[in-house]
C-alpha positions in Angstrom: 211.9 94.6 -128.9 212.9 98.2 -129.0 210.7 100.8 -130.7 211.7 101.6 -134.2 211.2 104.9 -135.9 210.5 103.1 -139.1 207.0 103.2 -140.6 204.6 100.5 -139.8 201.2 99.2 -140.8 198.2 98.3 -138.5 196.2 95.2 -139.4 192.8 94.4 -138.1 191.0 91.0 -138.3 189.9 89.9 -141.7 186.4 88.9 -140.6 183.8 90.5 -138.4 184.1 89.7 -134.7 181.0 88.1 -133.3 179.9 88.8 -129.7 176.9 87.5 -127.7 174.8 90.0 -125.8 175.9 90.2 -122.1 179.3 88.6 -122.7 182.7 90.1 -123.5 184.2 91.0 -126.9 187.8 91.4 -127.8 188.8 93.7 -130.6 192.5 93.0 -131.7 194.9 94.9 -133.9 198.5 94.1 -134.9 201.5 96.1 -135.9 203.4 95.0 -139.1 206.2 94.6 -138.8 206.1 93.4 -135.2 207.4 95.9 -132.7 207.0 96.9 -129.1 203.8 99.0 -128.6 204.1 99.6 -124.8 205.2 103.2 -125.3 202.8 104.0 -128.2 199.5 105.8 -128.1 196.7 103.3 -128.8 193.1 104.0 -129.4 189.8 102.4 -130.4 187.1 104.7 -131.8 183.7 104.4 -133.4 183.0 106.0 -136.7 185.3 109.0 -136.2 188.2 109.9 -134.0 185.9 112.2 -132.1 184.2 109.1 -130.6 186.8 107.5 -128.4 185.9 104.1 -126.9 189.3 103.4 -125.3 192.6 105.3 -125.2 196.0 104.1 -123.9 198.6 106.8 -123.5 201.8 107.1 -121.4 201.4 103.5 -120.4 198.0 104.0 -118.8 194.4 104.1 -119.7 192.9 107.5 -120.3 189.2 107.9 -119.4 188.6 111.6 -119.6 187.4 111.7 -123.2 185.8 108.2 -123.3 182.3 107.9 -124.6 179.8 107.7 -121.7 178.3 104.4 -122.8 181.6 102.6 -122.5 182.5 103.9 -119.0 183.7 101.0 -116.8 183.2 98.5 -119.6 186.6 98.6 -121.4 190.1 97.4 -120.7 193.3 96.7 -122.5 194.7 93.2 -123.2 198.4 93.8 -122.4 199.8 90.3 -122.7 201.4 90.7 -126.1 202.1 94.5 -126.3 205.8 94.0 -126.6 205.2 91.8 -129.7 203.0 94.4 -131.4 199.6 92.8 -130.6 197.1 94.9 -128.8 193.4 94.3 -128.1 190.5 96.1 -126.4 188.1 94.1 -124.3 184.5 95.3 -124.1 182.6 93.9 -121.1 178.9 93.1 -121.0 178.3 93.7 -124.7 175.2 95.7 -125.6 173.2 96.1 -128.8 174.7 99.7 -129.1 178.2 98.2 -129.4 177.3 96.7 -132.7 179.0 98.2 -135.7 182.4 99.5 -137.1 185.4 100.5 -135.0 188.8 102.0 -135.9 192.0 101.0 -134.0 194.7 103.7 -134.0 198.5 103.3 -133.3 200.8 106.3 -133.0 204.5 106.7 -132.3 205.8 110.2 -132.5 204.4 112.0 -135.5 203.6 108.8 -137.3 200.4 106.9 -137.0 198.3 104.3 -138.8 194.7 103.0 -138.5 192.7 99.9 -139.2 189.0 99.2 -139.4 187.3 96.3 -137.8 183.6 95.2 -137.4 181.9 93.9 -134.3 178.7 92.0 -134.8 176.5 91.7 -131.8 174.0 88.8 -131.6 171.4 87.7 -129.0 169.1 84.7 -128.8 165.7 85.9 -127.7 162.7 84.1 -126.3 161.4 80.8 -127.6 158.8 81.2 -130.2 155.1 81.1 -129.1 152.8 79.7 -131.7 149.0 79.7 -131.7 146.1 79.3 -134.1 144.3 82.6 -134.8 141.5 81.5 -137.1 140.5 80.6 -140.6 141.5 82.5 -143.7 141.5 81.8 -147.4 140.2 78.2 -147.0 142.8 77.4 -144.3 143.9 78.1 -140.8 145.9 81.2 -139.9 148.7 80.4 -137.5 150.7 83.1 -135.6 154.3 82.8 -134.4 155.8 85.4 -132.0 159.2 85.9 -130.4 161.0 88.8 -128.7 164.4 89.9 -127.4 166.4 88.9 -130.6 169.3 90.7 -132.2 169.9 91.3 -135.0 166.6 91.0 -136.9 165.7 87.3 -136.8 164.4 85.1 -139.6 161.3 83.0 -139.4 160.9 79.7 -141.2 157.8 77.4 -141.2 158.2 73.7 -141.9 156.1 70.5 -141.7 157.2 67.2 -140.2 159.2 66.2 -143.3 161.1 69.5 -143.3 159.2 70.9 -146.2 159.1 74.7 -146.0 155.9 76.8 -146.1 155.9 80.4 -147.5 154.9 82.8 -144.8 151.9 85.0 -145.3 153.5 87.9 -143.5 156.4 88.7 -141.2 156.7 92.0 -139.2 159.5 93.2 -136.9 159.6 95.8 -134.2 162.3 97.1 -131.9 162.0 98.1 -128.2 163.9 100.8 -126.3 166.9 98.5 -126.0 166.9 97.9 -129.8 166.0 94.3 -129.4 163.7 92.8 -132.1 160.3 91.2 -131.8 158.8 89.3 -134.7 155.3 88.3 -135.6 155.0 85.9 -138.5 151.8 84.4 -139.9 151.1 81.3 -142.0 148.0 80.0 -143.6 147.8 76.2 -143.6 145.4 75.1 -146.4 146.0 71.4 -146.2 143.9 70.1 -143.3 146.0 66.9 -143.2 149.3 68.6 -142.5 149.3 67.8 -138.8 152.3 69.3 -137.0 153.8 72.6 -138.1 157.1 74.0 -136.8 158.0 77.7 -136.4 161.7 78.3 -136.3 163.3 81.6 -135.4 166.9 81.9 -136.6 169.7 84.3 -135.6 171.5 84.9 -138.9 174.8 85.9 -137.1 175.0 82.9 -134.7 173.3 80.6 -137.2 171.3 79.2 -134.3 167.6 78.8 -134.0 164.8 78.2 -131.5 161.7 76.3 -132.6 158.2 75.4 -131.5 155.8 72.8 -132.9 152.0 73.2 -133.0 149.4 70.6 -134.0 147.0 71.7 -136.6 143.7 69.8 -136.2 141.6 68.7 -139.1 139.8 71.9 -138.8 137.3 71.5 -141.5 135.6 68.7 -139.5 136.2 70.1 -136.0 133.0 70.5 -134.0 134.3 73.7 -132.4 132.8 77.0 -133.5 135.0 79.7 -132.2 133.7 83.3 -132.1 136.0 84.1 -135.1 134.0 81.6 -137.2 130.6 83.2 -136.6 130.6 84.7 -140.1 130.6 81.2 -141.5 127.1 81.1 -140.0 124.1 83.3 -140.9 122.4 85.3 -138.2 119.0 83.7 -137.6 116.2 86.1 -136.7 114.4 84.1 -133.9 110.9 85.0 -132.9 109.0 83.2 -130.1 105.9 81.2 -130.8 103.3 82.3 -128.2 101.1 79.2 -129.1 103.8 76.9 -127.9 104.4 78.8 -124.6 103.6 77.3 -121.2 100.7 79.1 -119.6 103.1 80.4 -116.8 105.3 82.2 -119.4 104.8 85.6 -120.9 106.0 86.4 -124.4 106.5 90.1 -125.3 104.6 91.8 -128.0 107.7 91.8 -130.2 108.0 88.0 -129.6 111.6 88.4 -128.6 111.5 88.5 -124.8 110.4 85.7 -122.4 109.5 86.2 -118.7 107.5 84.6 -116.0 103.9 85.8 -115.7 104.3 85.6 -111.9 108.0 85.7 -110.9 107.1 85.1 -107.2 105.3 81.8 -107.9 107.4 78.7 -106.9 107.6 76.1 -109.6 109.0 72.6 -109.9 108.1 71.9 -113.5 109.6 72.8 -116.8 107.9 75.7 -118.6 109.1 76.0 -122.2 108.5 77.8 -125.5 109.7 77.3 -129.1 110.9 79.5 -131.8 108.3 80.2 -134.4 110.3 78.9 -137.4 112.1 75.6 -137.8 115.5 74.9 -139.3 116.1 72.1 -141.8 119.5 72.9 -143.4 122.4 75.2 -143.5 124.4 77.0 -140.7 122.8 79.6 -138.5 123.2 81.1 -135.1 121.4 83.4 -132.7 122.2 85.1 -129.4 120.2 85.1 -126.2 120.7 87.5 -123.3 119.9 86.1 -119.9 119.0 87.9 -116.7 118.8 85.6 -113.8 119.4 85.2 -110.1 122.2 82.9 -108.9 119.5 80.5 -107.6 117.6 79.7 -110.8 117.2 76.9 -113.4 116.8 77.4 -117.1 117.9 75.8 -120.4 118.2 76.9 -124.0 119.2 75.4 -127.3 117.4 73.5 -130.0 114.9 70.6 -130.1 112.8 68.5 -132.5 109.2 69.6 -132.6 108.0 66.0 -132.7 108.9 65.8 -129.0 106.0 66.5 -126.7 107.8 69.4 -125.0 104.9 71.8 -124.4 103.0 71.7 -121.1 104.9 68.6 -119.9 104.8 68.0 -116.2 107.8 66.5 -114.6 106.7 65.3 -111.2 110.1 64.4 -109.9 112.7 66.2 -112.1 113.3 69.0 -109.6 114.0 66.6 -106.7 116.2 64.3 -108.8 118.3 67.1 -110.2 118.9 68.8 -106.9 120.0 65.6 -105.3 122.1 64.5 -108.2 119.9 61.4 -108.8 119.6 61.5 -112.5 118.1 58.1 -112.9 116.7 56.4 -115.9 113.2 57.4 -114.9 114.0 61.1 -115.0 113.0 62.8 -118.2 116.1 64.6 -119.5 116.4 67.2 -122.3 119.1 65.1 -123.9 120.0 64.4 -127.5 118.5 61.0 -127.5 115.2 62.6 -126.7 115.6 65.3 -129.4 117.1 68.1 -127.2 120.5 69.8 -127.6 120.5 72.3 -124.7 122.7 73.8 -122.0 121.6 75.7 -119.0 121.9 76.6 -115.3 120.9 74.9 -112.1 121.2 77.0 -109.0 124.7 78.6 -109.6 126.2 75.8 -111.8 126.1 75.5 -115.5 125.5 72.2 -117.3 124.8 70.5 -120.7 122.0 68.0 -120.9 123.9 64.9 -121.8 123.4 61.4 -120.3 124.8 61.6 -117.7 124.7 65.4 -117.2 127.9 67.3 -118.1 128.8 70.0 -115.6 130.4 73.1 -117.2 133.0 75.6 -115.9 132.8 78.7 -118.1 135.5 81.3 -117.4 132.9 84.0 -117.1 129.2 83.7 -116.3 127.6 83.7 -119.8 125.0 86.5 -119.7 124.8 86.4 -123.5 124.9 82.9 -125.1 125.4 82.2 -128.8 123.7 79.1 -130.1 125.5 77.8 -133.3 123.7 75.2 -135.4 125.3 73.4 -138.3 122.4 71.2 -139.6 124.3 69.4 -142.3 127.2 68.4 -139.9 124.9 67.7 -137.0 126.6 70.1 -134.7 125.3 72.3 -131.9 127.7 74.6 -130.0 127.3 77.2 -127.3 129.5 80.3 -126.9 129.8 83.1 -124.4 129.3 86.0 -126.8 130.8 88.5 -124.3 134.3 87.1 -124.3 134.1 84.8 -127.3 134.9 81.6 -125.4 133.3 78.3 -126.1 131.0 76.9 -123.4 130.1 73.5 -124.9 129.8 71.5 -128.1 127.7 68.4 -128.5 129.1 65.5 -130.4 128.0 65.4 -134.1 124.6 63.9 -134.5 122.4 63.0 -137.5 119.5 65.5 -137.6 116.1 64.7 -139.1 113.1 66.9 -139.5 113.0 70.6 -138.4 114.9 71.8 -135.4 113.4 74.7 -133.4 115.0 77.2 -131.0 114.1 76.1 -127.5 113.8 78.0 -124.2 112.9 76.7 -120.8 112.4 78.1 -117.3 112.0 76.0 -114.2 112.5 78.2 -111.2 114.1 81.5 -110.1 113.8 85.0 -111.3 114.9 84.7 -114.9 114.2 86.4 -118.2 115.6 85.9 -121.7 115.9 88.3 -124.6 116.6 87.3 -128.2 119.2 89.7 -129.5 118.6 91.5 -132.7 121.5 92.0 -135.1 122.9 95.5 -135.3 123.6 94.9 -138.9 119.9 94.7 -139.6 120.0 91.2 -140.8 116.5 89.7 -141.0 117.7 86.1 -140.9 117.1 83.4 -143.4 114.0 82.6 -145.4 112.1 79.6 -144.2 112.4 76.8 -144.9 116.2 76.7 -145.1 116.2 73.8 -147.5 114.9 76.2 -150.2 118.0 78.4 -149.7 121.3 78.0 -151.5 124.2 76.5 -149.5 125.9 79.0 -147.3 129.2 80.4 -148.6 132.0 80.2 -146.1 132.9 83.7 -145.1 136.0 83.7 -142.9 136.6 86.3 -140.3 139.6 87.4 -138.2 139.7 86.9 -134.4 139.8 90.5 -133.6 136.3 91.3 -134.8 133.9 92.0 -132.0 130.3 91.0 -131.7 127.4 93.2 -132.4 124.1 92.9 -130.6 120.9 94.7 -130.2 120.7 93.7 -126.5 122.4 96.8 -125.2 125.7 94.9 -124.4 128.7 96.2 -126.4 130.5 93.6 -128.5 134.0 92.8 -127.3 136.8 91.2 -129.2 137.8 87.9 -127.8 141.1 87.8 -125.9 140.9 84.1 -125.3 143.0 81.6 -127.2 141.5 79.8 -130.0 139.6 76.7 -128.9 141.3 74.8 -131.8 144.5 74.8 -129.8 145.4 71.3 -128.7 
């Protein structure tokens, strides 16, 4: 077709053009009526004509005034110029390419423009879902994803597809303008089971999802560090009258040491807490100083067991050689003991047979969590908040007493005072009202009077499947 000097119109696409991050985008414009555009001046601009993205003049591309961010990323689709169809190709689409454009056609002194919109979209990472902790009589669940554009939408659903209202949803952008999202949900129905977090790109109408299993948390025998406020701090004092003659109890009745640390021993030397526990939830913390080659245990026991001044003529030999036979007296639950400890450089829980433990860090401060009504005893490393061991639920009867035992090695224990000044519970516990559940967040640290700063737990919740 020959170029006409008649007036013309420029038409852009009716709907926004969608382009995926990293791929190419084509921005077309058309002359009406159709005419040859080979000898016209063509241009694509951003919000104003002072922001040239691509210019075609004198039948060649002009790059002198092109915006720097488009250098080397644009080209002209020439296939249908003679029919009045022109298009600019943007290569390797970036977030900054998102927005409005103007295409410009000029012949002589006459020109026309048309507006068109480019919507950039990118699918980011798969969502990562984890349980954070209890809140408002439920379990708080967090869903995170990054590298999305535009701002993604988060939806929570159960197995049947029923939607849950999110507790909160927060978005941030990085230096490349990509979005990260953190959404939280509180699951109050302990029978829900699986929960799905879906992250949706509203432009592409595509989503990525992850399923997480929510355990029946109200009955779970795992007491994470973030649940410690469900328990009342118990102010433990040692009972000197129950102490083995080889042990020394400090004047404050909170520190336990050997009277003669150089004396070799092959028998268990124990001491009890002064006050028993008959109901409720409570916990206390014990700081341990010990050599790598040592043996000790701590936990709770029934006082009706004859644990004071007991001589174990073969326990040391049997334990070292792994010969935990039926004749060896074990501090196990069937004998009224719920304890964990250390033998040489290995940690263990006194079960039958013995359970060897692999804590992530050596527990120099151990938290003993006792839920009397549920029959649960758990041990936590109070430095990093990780669980060490939980005994299966039992049926308690009678008073349970804090229990401490040394067998050999240079070891000492200090019962940590609460920095908050809590004096513990009145005794007996069965005269106290039921403990109110006070739920805490996982970022709260631990406070201790043992001279070791509390640290917020970075470990994942032990309620994770």
